[in-house]
C-alpha positions as CSV (number, residue, x, y, z in Angstrom):
1,X,-33.5,40.7,-12.8
2,X,-36.4,38.7,-11.2
3,X,-35.9,36.1,-13.9
4,X,-32.2,35.8,-13.1
5,X,-33.0,35.4,-9.5
6,X,-35.5,32.7,-10.4
7,X,-32.9,30.8,-12.5
8,X,-30.4,31.1,-9.7
9,X,-33.0,29.8,-7.2
10,X,-33.7,26.8,-9.4
11,X,-30.0,25.9,-9.7
12,X,-29.6,26.3,-6.0
13,X,-32.5,24.0,-5.4
14,X,-31.0,21.5,-7.8
15,X,-27.7,21.7,-5.9
16,X,-29.5,21.2,-2.6
17,X,-31.4,18.2,-4.0
18,X,-28.1,16.8,-5.1
19,X,-26.7,17.3,-1.7
20,X,-29.8,15.6,-0.1
21,X,-29.3,12.6,-2.3
22,X,-25.6,12.5,-1.3
23,X,-26.6,12.6,2.4
24,X,-29.2,9.8,1.8
25,X,-26.5,7.7,0.2
26,X,-24.2,8.5,3.1
27,X,-26.7,7.4,5.7
28,X,-27.0,4.1,4.0
29,X,-23.3,3.6,3.3
30,X,-20.7,1.6,5.2
31,X,-18.4,4.7,5.3
32,X,-20.7,6.4,7.8
33,X,-20.6,3.4,10.1
34,X,-18.2,3.3,13.0
35,X,-15.3,0.8,12.3
36,X,-15.7,-2.6,14.0
37,X,-12.3,-2.3,15.8
38,X,-13.7,0.7,17.6
39,X,-16.8,-1.1,18.7
40,X,-15.1,-4.0,20.4
41,X,-16.0,-7.5,19.0
42,X,-18.2,-5.8,16.5
43,X,-20.9,-4.7,19.1
44,X,-21.9,-1.1,20.0
45,X,-21.7,-0.2,23.7
46,X,-25.1,0.0,25.4
47,X,-26.6,2.6,27.7
48,X,-28.2,1.7,31.0
49,X,-31.5,1.3,29.3
50,X,-30.0,-1.2,26.9
51,X,-30.4,1.0,23.8
52,X,-27.4,1.4,21.4
53,X,-25.4,4.5,22.0
54,X,-25.3,6.7,18.9
55,X,-21.8,8.0,18.2
56,X,-21.0,10.5,15.6
57,X,-17.5,10.9,14.0
58,X,-15.8,14.2,14.7
59,X,-16.0,15.1,11.0
60,X,-19.7,14.6,10.9
61,X,-20.2,16.8,14.0
62,X,-18.1,19.5,12.5
63,X,-19.9,19.5,9.2
64,X,-23.3,19.5,11.0
65,X,-22.2,22.6,13.1
66,X,-21.1,24.4,9.9
67,X,-24.3,23.5,8.1
68,X,-26.4,24.9,11.0
69,X,-24.5,28.2,10.8
70,X,-23.4,28.1,14.4
71,X,-20.0,29.9,14.2
72,X,-19.5,29.7,18.0
73,X,-19.8,25.9,18.0
74,X,-17.5,25.7,14.9
75,X,-14.9,27.9,16.7
76,X,-15.0,25.5,19.7
77,X,-14.6,22.5,17.5
78,X,-11.7,24.1,15.6
79,X,-10.0,24.9,19.0
80,X,-10.3,21.2,19.9
81,X,-8.5,20.3,16.7
82,X,-11.3,19.7,14.2
83,X,-10.0,19.7,10.6
84,X,-11.6,22.6,8.7
85,X,-11.2,20.7,5.4
86,X,-12.9,17.5,6.7
87,X,-15.1,15.8,4.1
88,X,-18.0,13.5,4.0
89,X,-18.2,10.3,1.9
90,X,-18.7,12.3,-1.2
91,X,-15.7,14.5,-0.6
92,X,-17.8,17.6,0.2
93,X,-16.3,20.1,2.7
94,X,-18.1,22.6,4.9
95,X,-17.1,25.2,2.4
96,X,-18.9,23.4,-0.4
97,X,-22.0,23.1,1.7
98,X,-21.9,26.8,2.8
99,X,-21.7,27.7,-0.9
100,X,-24.6,25.5,-1.9
101,X,-26.6,27.0,0.9
102,X,-25.7,30.5,-0.3
103,X,-24.4,31.3,3.2
104,X,-21.8,34.0,2.5
105,X,-21.2,34.7,6.2
106,X,-20.2,31.0,6.7
107,X,-18.2,31.1,3.5
108,X,-16.2,34.1,4.8
109,X,-15.8,32.5,8.3
110,X,-14.4,29.3,6.9
111,X,-12.0,31.0,4.4
112,X,-10.7,33.3,7.2
113,X,-10.0,30.2,9.2
114,X,-8.0,28.7,6.3
115,X,-10.4,26.5,4.6
116,X,-9.1,25.3,1.2
117,X,-10.9,27.3,-1.5
118,X,-9.6,24.9,-4.2
119,X,-10.4,21.6,-2.5
120,X,-12.2,19.2,-4.8
121,X,-15.0,16.7,-3.9
122,X,-15.2,13.2,-5.3
123,X,-16.6,14.6,-8.6
124,X,-13.7,17.1,-8.9
125,X,-15.9,20.1,-8.0
126,X,-14.3,23.0,-6.1
127,X,-16.5,25.5,-4.2
128,X,-16.1,27.8,-7.2
129,X,-17.6,25.2,-9.5
130,X,-20.6,25.1,-7.1
131,X,-20.9,28.9,-7.0
132,X,-20.7,29.1,-10.8
133,X,-23.3,26.4,-11.2
134,X,-25.7,28.0,-8.7
135,X,-25.1,31.5,-10.1
136,X,-24.0,33.0,-6.9
137,X,-21.9,35.9,-8.2
138,X,-21.0,37.5,-4.8
139,X,-19.7,34.2,-3.5
140,X,-17.7,33.5,-6.8
141,X,-16.1,37.0,-6.5
142,X,-15.2,36.3,-2.9
143,X,-13.6,33.0,-3.8
144,X,-11.6,34.6,-6.7
145,X,-10.4,37.4,-4.4
146,X,-9.1,34.7,-2.0
147,X,-7.1,32.5,-4.3
148,X,-9.7,30.3,-6.1
149,X,-8.4,28.9,-9.4
150,X,-10.6,29.2,-12.4
151,X,-8.7,26.4,-14.2
152,X,-9.4,23.4,-12.1
153,X,-11.1,20.6,-14.0
154,X,-13.8,18.4,-12.5
155,X,-14.4,14.7,-13.4
156,X,-16.5,15.7,-16.4
157,X,-13.6,17.8,-17.8
158,X,-15.4,21.1,-16.9
159,X,-13.8,24.2,-15.4
160,X,-16.1,26.6,-13.4
161,X,-16.8,28.9,-16.5
162,X,-18.3,25.8,-18.3
163,X,-20.9,25.6,-15.6
164,X,-21.9,29.3,-15.6
165,X,-25.2,30.0,-17.4
166,X,-25.6,33.7,-16.6
167,X,-23.7,36.1,-18.7
168,X,-22.4,38.1,-15.7
169,X,-21.0,34.9,-14.1
170,X,-19.4,33.7,-17.3
171,X,-17.9,37.1,-18.0
172,X,-16.4,37.2,-14.5
173,X,-14.8,33.8,-14.8
174,X,-13.5,34.2,-18.3
175,X,-12.0,37.6,-17.4
176,X,-10.2,35.8,-14.5
177,X,-9.0,33.1,-17.0
178,X,-7.1,35.8,-18.9
179,X,-5.8,37.4,-15.7
180,X,-4.6,34.2,-14.3
181,X,-3.1,33.2,-17.6
182,X,-4.9,29.9,-17.7
183,X,-4.8,27.7,-20.8
184,X,-8.2,26.0,-20.5
185,X,-7.5,23.3,-23.1
186,X,-4.2,22.5,-21.5
187,X,-6.0,22.4,-18.1
188,X,-8.5,19.9,-19.4
189,X,-5.7,17.7,-20.9
190,X,-3.1,18.0,-18.1
191,X,-4.2,15.1,-15.9
192,X,-4.7,12.7,-18.9
193,X,-1.3,13.6,-20.3
194,X,0.4,13.0,-16.9
195,X,-1.4,9.6,-16.6
196,X,-0.4,8.7,-20.2
197,X,3.3,9.4,-19.3
198,X,3.0,7.3,-16.2
199,X,1.3,4.4,-17.9
200,X,3.9,4.3,-20.7
201,X,6.7,4.3,-18.1
202,X,5.1,1.4,-16.2
203,X,4.6,-0.5,-19.4
204,X,8.2,-0.1,-20.5
205,X,9.8,-0.8,-17.1
206,X,7.5,-3.7,-16.3
207,X,6.8,-2.3,-12.9
208,X,3.6,-0.5,-11.8
209,X,4.3,2.2,-9.2
210,X,0.8,3.6,-8.6
211,X,-0.3,5.2,-5.3
212,X,-3.9,4.9,-4.2
213,X,-5.8,8.1,-3.5
214,X,-5.7,8.6,0.3
215,X,-9.4,9.2,0.9
216,X,-11.1,6.8,-1.5
217,X,-8.4,4.2,-2.3
218,X,-9.0,4.8,-6.0
219,X,-6.2,3.7,-8.4
220,X,-5.1,5.0,-11.7
221,X,-7.3,2.4,-13.3
222,X,-10.4,3.8,-11.5
223,X,-9.5,7.3,-12.5
224,X,-9.0,6.4,-16.2
225,X,-12.2,4.4,-16.3
226,X,-14.3,7.1,-14.6
227,X,-13.0,9.9,-16.7
228,X,-12.9,8.1,-20.0
229,X,-9.2,8.2,-20.6
230,X,-9.3,5.3,-23.1
231,X,-5.7,5.3,-24.2
232,X,-4.5,5.4,-20.6
233,X,-6.9,2.6,-19.7
234,X,-5.5,0.4,-22.5
235,X,-1.9,1.0,-21.6
236,X,-2.5,0.2,-17.9
237,X,-4.1,-3.1,-18.9
238,X,-1.2,-3.9,-21.2
239,X,1.2,-3.1,-18.3
240,X,-0.6,-5.8,-16.3
241,X,-2.7,-3.7,-13.9
242,X,-5.1,-5.8,-11.9
243,X,-8.5,-5.4,-13.7
244,X,-10.6,-6.1,-10.7
245,X,-8.7,-3.9,-8.2
246,X,-11.2,-2.4,-5.6
247,X,-11.1,0.9,-3.8
248,X,-11.9,1.3,-0.1
249,X,-15.7,1.0,-0.8
250,X,-15.2,-2.1,-2.9
251,X,-15.7,-0.4,-6.3
252,X,-13.8,-1.8,-9.2
253,X,-12.9,0.2,-12.3
254,X,-16.0,-1.2,-14.0
255,X,-18.2,0.1,-11.2
256,X,-16.6,3.6,-11.8
257,X,-17.0,3.5,-15.6
258,X,-20.6,2.2,-15.3
259,X,-21.6,4.8,-12.7
260,X,-20.2,7.7,-14.7
261,X,-21.7,6.4,-17.9
262,X,-18.4,6.0,-19.7
263,X,-19.4,3.5,-22.5
264,X,-16.0,3.0,-24.1
265,X,-14.3,2.4,-20.8
266,X,-16.9,-0.3,-20.0
267,X,-16.2,-2.0,-23.3
268,X,-12.4,-1.9,-22.9
269,X,-12.7,-3.5,-19.4
270,X,-15.2,-6.1,-20.4
271,X,-13.2,-7.1,-23.5
272,X,-10.2,-7.5,-21.3
273,X,-12.3,-10.0,-19.3
274,X,-12.8,-8.1,-16.1
275,X,-15.2,-9.6,-13.6
276,X,-18.6,-8.0,-14.2
277,X,-20.3,-9.4,-11.2
278,X,-18.0,-8.3,-8.3
279,X,-20.0,-6.6,-5.5
280,X,-18.8,-3.6,-3.6
281,X,-19.2,-3.3,0.2
282,X,-22.8,-2.5,-0.1
283,X,-23.4,-5.6,-2.2
284,X,-23.8,-3.7,-5.5
285,X,-22.5,-4.9,-8.8
286,X,-21.6,-2.5,-11.7
287,X,-25.1,-3.1,-13.0
288,X,-26.6,-1.8,-9.8
289,X,-24.6,1.5,-9.8
290,X,-24.7,2.1,-13.5
291,X,-26.0,5.1,-15.3
292,X,-29.6,4.2,-16.5
293,X,-28.6,4.6,-20.1
294,X,-25.8,2.2,-19.8
295,X,-27.4,-0.9,-18.3
296,X,-28.5,-2.4,-21.6
297,X,-24.9,-1.8,-23.0
298,X,-23.5,-3.7,-20.0
299,X,-25.8,-6.6,-20.5
300,X,-24.7,-6.8,-24.1
301,X,-21.0,-6.6,-23.0
302,X,-21.6,-9.5,-20.6
303,X,-23.0,-11.7,-23.3
304,X,-20.0,-10.9,-25.6
305,X,-17.7,-11.5,-22.7
306,X,-19.3,-15.0,-22.1
307,X,-18.6,-15.8,-25.8
308,X,-15.0,-14.6,-25.4
309,X,-14.4,-16.7,-22.3
310,X,-15.9,-19.7,-24.0
311,X,-13.6,-19.3,-27.0
312,X,-10.6,-18.8,-24.8
313,X,-11.4,-22.0,-22.9
314,X,-11.8,-23.9,-26.1
315,X,-8.4,-22.6,-27.4
316,X,-6.7,-23.5,-24.2
317,X,-8.2,-27.0,-24.3
318,X,-7.0,-27.5,-27.9
319,X,-3.5,-26.3,-27.0
320,X,-3.4,-28.6,-23.9
321,X,-4.7,-31.5,-26.0
322,X,-2.1,-31.0,-28.7
323,X,0.7,-30.7,-26.0
324,X,-0.4,-34.0,-24.4
325,X,-0.6,-35.7,-27.8
326,X,3.0,-34.6,-28.6
327,X,4.2,-35.8,-25.2
328,X,2.5,-39.2,-25.6
329,X,3.9,-39.7,-29.1
330,X,7.4,-39.2,-28.0
331,X,7.8,-36.0,-30.0
332,X,9.8,-34.3,-27.3
333,X,12.0,-37.3,-26.7
334,X,12.8,-37.6,-30.4
335,X,13.5,-33.9,-30.5
336,X,15.9,-34.3,-27.6
337,X,17.6,-37.2,-29.4
338,X,18.0,-35.1,-32.6
339,X,19.5,-32.3,-30.6
340,X,21.9,-34.7,-28.9
341,X,23.0,-36.2,-32.2
342,X,23.5,-32.7,-33.6
343,X,25.6,-31.7,-30.6
344,X,27.8,-34.9,-30.6
345,X,29.6,-34.2,-33.9
346,X,30.2,-30.6,-32.9
347,X,31.8,-31.8,-29.6
348,X,34.0,-34.2,-31.5
349,X,35.1,-31.5,-34.0
350,X,35.9,-29.2,-31.1
351,X,38.0,-31.8,-29.4
352,X,40.0,-32.5,-32.6
353,X,40.5,-28.8,-33.1
354,X,41.8,-28.5,-29.6
355,X,44.2,-31.4,-30.1
356,X,45.6,-29.9,-33.4
357,X,46.0,-26.6,-31.7
358,X,47.8,-28.2,-28.8
359,X,50.1,-30.2,-31.1
360,X,51.1,-27.2,-33.3
361,X,51.7,-25.2,-30.1
362,X,54.1,-28.0,-28.9
363,X,56.0,-28.1,-32.2
364,X,56.4,-24.3,-32.1
365,X,57.8,-24.5,-28.6
366,X,60.3,-27.3,-29.6
367,X,61.4,-25.3,-32.6
368,X,62.0,-22.3,-30.4
369,X,64.0,-24.4,-27.9
370,X,66.3,-25.8,-30.7
371,X,66.9,-22.3,-32.1
372,X,67.8,-21.1,-28.7
373,X,70.3,-23.9,-28.2
374,X,71.9,-23.3,-31.6
375,X,72.4,-19.6,-30.7
376,X,74.0,-20.5,-27.4
377,X,76.5,-22.9,-29.1
378,X,77.5,-20.1,-31.6
379,X,78.1,-17.7,-28.8
380,X,80.3,-20.3,-27.0
381,X,82.4,-20.8,-30.2
382,X,83.2,-17.1,-30.5
383,X,84.7,-16.8,-27.0
384,X,88.6,-16.8,-27.0
385,X,90.4,-19.7,-25.3
386,X,91.9,-19.0,-22.0
């Protein structure tokens, strides 16, 4: 039992370290900064002493109150209209944080006040993923009893039971998988299958009807790149999706693929000649945010891409040169003349055919008139004289 508690403590510490790293990134990110339009001409208002006035966003205040465990303050903020499901730059809610902190009282308080137990952060983790990873059995049971789904997949294709290391936690979650009738393999494939369907439709219709994610501005291309949906990625590129599209933080699909260590997605994008040097809003290129094990691969891809670009430029120059040569040699004029000469006899033939048709039509009409006159005369001869 003591060993299990030790393991749970290590995972909790790991989760807290991950959270600390997220907060460190948040403090240095543009997302945390107040928008320029609110600051007036890009400057912060000054206090009487001339020092900048520090202003916190409502969401940050709410998350801080929840993290401190001050339920009275949280109630006041909710009464003033605070969103209980507000997130930080990494998509973490107060419920995620309470779970990581193993604060069951705050977990219960938030759920009783309608916090979304199935909300996912930017990595696709629900609070139940966090509880399963940390080994907090009592919190996991509470989530399950209050509607948590055991079949939600994170960005790594993992459901909560995949993250459970302790037998008791794994048994609890797998038992719920059966009770909820969840097909785990189907759950893992569901998003990719839907994206494949959309990509094929856009390719066939010639019209891309993607909708950006509200929080991050991520597109289907970002999602496919980050999650390694290679077939989806290829279809989207074939459909004409903008390779260098950026989300609200300035990340391109290559930033996403590099950050999550998706080697094949990086190769697909590089071979399609995406821009490998675009910087996000923090001035970072895909190389700067890449998984450590992928940097060398990216450097190789960039060398290959330079060769591909050079070959493409050479081909284009040859095509252009050949085209100019044909124009100068009168090739197109001669071709036009040949086409004209081919068309002229055809036109003459059509005119003659029209004349013949018109002539025979006239003869037929004359014959019909004569026959009509003859019939009239015969009728007149048959009438008795008065």
